[in-house]
C-alpha positions in Angstrom: 229.6 11.2 91.2 229.6 14.8 90.4 232.4 15.9 87.5 233.5 18.7 90.6 233.5 15.6 93.1 237.3 15.6 94.1 238.8 12.2 93.6 238.6 10.3 96.7 240.2 6.7 97.7 237.5 4.7 99.6 238.7 2.2 102.3 236.4 -0.3 103.4 237.1 -2.9 106.1 235.7 -5.5 108.9 237.6 -7.5 111.6 237.0 -8.5 114.9 236.6 -5.9 117.6 239.2 -5.0 119.7 240.6 -1.5 121.1 242.5 0.8 118.7 241.5 -0.3 115.4 239.7 3.8 114.5 243.2 5.6 116.2 245.2 2.9 114.4 243.6 3.2 110.8 243.2 7.1 111.5 246.6 7.4 112.3 248.1 5.2 109.1 246.0 8.1 106.7 247.7 11.1 108.7 251.5 9.8 109.2 251.5 9.4 105.2 249.5 13.7 104.9 246.2 12.2 103.7 242.8 14.1 104.4 239.9 12.0 105.4 236.7 13.7 104.0 234.2 11.0 105.3 234.4 8.5 107.6 231.6 6.0 109.6 232.0 2.7 111.8 229.5 0.3 113.3 230.2 -2.0 116.0 228.3 -5.4 116.4 228.5 -6.3 120.0 226.9 -9.4 119.1 229.3 -10.7 116.8 232.0 -8.9 118.3 232.5 -7.3 114.6 233.4 -3.9 113.8 232.9 -2.4 110.4 234.4 1.0 108.9 234.1 2.6 105.7 236.8 5.9 105.0 236.7 8.4 102.1 239.9 10.2 101.8 240.9 12.8 99.6 243.2 11.0 96.9 245.6 14.4 96.0 246.3 14.5 99.9 248.5 11.4 99.6 251.9 10.8 98.2 251.0 7.9 96.7 248.7 5.8 94.6 246.7 2.9 95.3 248.7 0.1 94.5 251.4 1.3 97.0 248.6 1.6 99.5 247.6 -1.4 99.6 251.1 -2.2 100.1 251.6 -0.2 102.9 248.7 -0.9 104.7 248.9 -4.2 104.7 250.7 -5.1 107.7 248.1 -3.2 109.6 245.2 -4.9 108.2 247.1 -8.1 109.3 247.9 -6.7 112.8 244.1 -6.3 113.3 242.8 -9.8 110.8 241.2 -7.5 108.6 238.9 -8.1 105.4 239.5 -5.0 103.7 239.4 -3.3 100.1 240.4 0.2 98.8 238.9 2.0 95.3 239.2 5.2 93.8 236.1 6.9 93.3 236.8 7.9 89.5 237.0 4.9 88.3 233.6 3.6 87.1 232.5 -0.1 88.0 231.2 -2.0 85.0 227.8 -3.3 85.7 226.2 -6.1 83.6 222.7 -6.7 83.7 220.5 -9.9 83.3 216.8 -9.1 82.5 213.9 -11.2 80.9 210.6 -9.4 80.0 209.4 -7.3 82.2 211.9 -3.5 81.5 210.5 -1.6 84.8 213.8 -2.3 86.4 216.0 -1.8 83.6 214.2 1.1 82.2 215.0 3.2 85.3 218.3 1.8 85.5 219.1 3.2 81.8 217.7 6.5 82.7 220.0 6.5 85.8 222.7 5.7 83.4 222.0 8.4 81.3 221.7 10.8 83.5 224.6 9.9 85.1 222.9 9.1 88.2 224.6 6.1 88.5 228.4 6.6 88.5 229.0 3.3 86.4 229.4 1.7 82.7 227.3 -0.3 81.5 228.9 -2.9 78.8 226.2 -5.3 78.0 222.9 -6.5 78.9 221.9 -10.3 78.9 218.6 -12.0 78.5 216.9 -15.2 78.1 214.8 -13.4 75.9 214.7 -11.4 72.6 212.2 -9.1 73.5 213.8 -5.9 74.8 216.9 -6.0 72.3 215.7 -3.1 70.4 215.3 -1.1 73.3 218.8 -1.7 75.0 220.3 -1.6 71.5 218.7 2.0 71.2 220.9 3.1 74.0 224.1 2.0 72.4 224.4 -1.2 73.9 225.6 -4.7 73.7 222.6 -7.1 73.6 223.2 -10.8 74.0 220.0 -13.4 73.9 221.1 -16.4 76.1 218.1 -19.0 76.0 218.0 -20.9 79.4 216.1 -24.3 79.7 216.4 -27.3 82.5 218.7 -28.9 80.3 221.2 -25.8 78.9 221.0 -24.4 81.9 224.6 -25.3 82.8 226.1 -24.2 79.2 224.0 -21.3 79.6 225.2 -19.7 82.4 229.2 -21.0 81.6 228.2 -18.3 78.4 226.8 -16.2 80.5 230.0 -15.7 82.8 232.0 -16.3 79.8 230.1 -12.6 78.7 230.6 -10.9 82.0 234.7 -11.9 82.3 234.7 -11.2 78.4 233.3 -7.3 79.4 235.3 -7.2 82.1 232.6 -6.6 84.4 232.6 -5.6 87.8 229.2 -7.0 89.4 226.3 -8.2 87.9 222.7 -7.0 88.2 219.5 -9.0 88.3 216.8 -6.5 86.9 214.0 -8.6 87.3 215.8 -11.7 85.7 213.3 -14.2 85.7 215.9 -17.5 86.2 218.1 -19.0 88.6 221.5 -18.8 88.4 224.0 -21.9 88.4 225.4 -22.4 91.8 228.8 -22.2 90.5 228.5 -18.7 89.1 227.1 -17.8 92.0 230.0 -18.4 94.6 232.6 -17.9 91.6 230.6 -14.0 91.9 230.4 -13.8 95.7 228.5 -10.9 96.7 228.8 -9.4 93.3 225.7 -10.2 91.7 222.5 -8.0 92.8 218.7 -9.6 92.6 215.6 -7.5 93.4 213.0 -9.5 94.7 209.0 -8.6 94.5 208.3 -9.1 98.1 209.5 -8.0 101.9 212.2 -10.8 102.3 212.6 -13.2 104.2 208.3 -13.6 103.4 207.4 -15.0 100.2 210.5 -16.3 98.1 210.2 -17.6 94.9 207.9 -17.2 92.1 204.4 -14.7 92.5 205.2 -13.3 95.6 202.4 -10.7 94.9 199.7 -13.7 95.0 201.1 -14.7 97.9 200.9 -12.2 99.6 197.1 -11.4 98.1 196.2 -14.8 99.5 197.8 -14.3 103.0 196.0 -11.0 103.1 199.3 -9.1 104.1 198.2 -5.6 104.9 202.1 -4.2 103.4 204.2 -5.6 100.5 207.2 -4.4 99.3 210.7 -5.4 97.3 213.8 -6.6 98.9 217.6 -6.4 96.9 220.6 -9.0 98.2 223.0 -10.7 96.9 222.3 -13.6 95.1 223.4 -17.0 96.7 223.0 -20.8 96.2 219.8 -20.8 98.1 217.2 -18.7 96.5 216.2 -15.3 97.8 218.8 -16.0 101.0 221.2 -14.1 100.5 222.8 -10.4 102.3 219.9 -8.0 102.0 221.1 -4.9 100.9 218.1 -2.5 100.8 214.0 -2.6 101.0 211.2 -1.2 101.0 207.5 -1.5 101.3 204.3 0.1 100.9 200.9 -0.4 102.4 197.8 -2.0 100.7 194.5 -3.8 102.4 192.1 -5.5 101.5 190.5 -3.3 98.4 194.0 -3.7 96.5 193.7 -6.6 93.9 196.5 -8.7 92.5 197.0 -6.3 89.5 197.0 -2.9 91.6 199.6 -4.9 93.9 201.6 -5.6 91.3 201.4 -2.0 90.0 202.5 -0.3 93.0 205.4 -3.0 93.5 206.9 -1.7 90.6 207.8 1.8 91.8 209.0 0.4 95.2 210.9 -2.5 93.1 212.4 0.5 90.6 213.9 2.0 93.9 215.0 -0.2 96.2 217.2 -1.9 93.0 218.7 1.6 92.5 219.6 2.7 95.9 221.2 -0.9 96.1 223.2 -0.3 92.9 224.3 3.1 94.4 225.6 1.7 97.6 227.3 -1.0 95.9 229.0 1.0 93.2 230.0 3.5 96.1 231.5 0.6 98.2 229.2 1.4 101.3 228.3 -2.5 101.7 230.2 -4.5 103.7 229.2 -8.7 104.0 230.1 -10.8 106.9 228.9 -14.0 106.4 224.7 -13.6 105.6 225.0 -10.1 106.9 225.4 -6.6 105.7 226.3 -3.5 106.8 225.6 -0.4 104.8 226.8 3.1 105.1 224.4 5.1 104.2 
């Protein structure tokens, strides 16, 4: 968000599709003098589901978010909405998890320092100490939380404690090469973004570039998704691909793939920061 961008309230909602939803939402906003600066909607005919995202110029409303929520609630109940509203001027707090590879982390920190990502990064957590000096150079606290099969539950209890202590809003796995605990992924449902280095649902798990090489694929890519208990199977947010052929070695595929991973992850983070992602069951609608 630019320093000169007017402050906006961002309303997102999903509900069973029926006649009159757009009219009701628009009438509610207009009845209070609200000016809609941007609106997007999608109707999923197969599942009879409706999705909507509305940006309202904040200074045109006579009340703040708490009162908006109170006044909008009866309308939301009428249409059985799952909904939320946020203030674009309030920066979300992004806790980053990383292992040893630094390309995704480096890209996120670069975009953060250049104000390309409208967020705060209160801390970085890792199962290794390799990137400590790099992170601390940016003035960000770094926490080493080792993970072994024997200590997994305690380790993720500590990760979650840090997340809450630093008032995290969401978590990003910037090539964090560990499987999170089921309990934490459930408690932080749709708040943990992972970047997987393949074009899901193909080649889940470890060494996907090696799997792709062995299958002789003609393109490979990266997928960002929200984390669920099932490995690499959460709601997909963003994907990207690159063309390859028989002449590409595994090392070349890895090198080319890193660029795709960075761009896919940064786009996904921006979508999340701007409340552009709506999730229903295991599917996302992303208003780009």
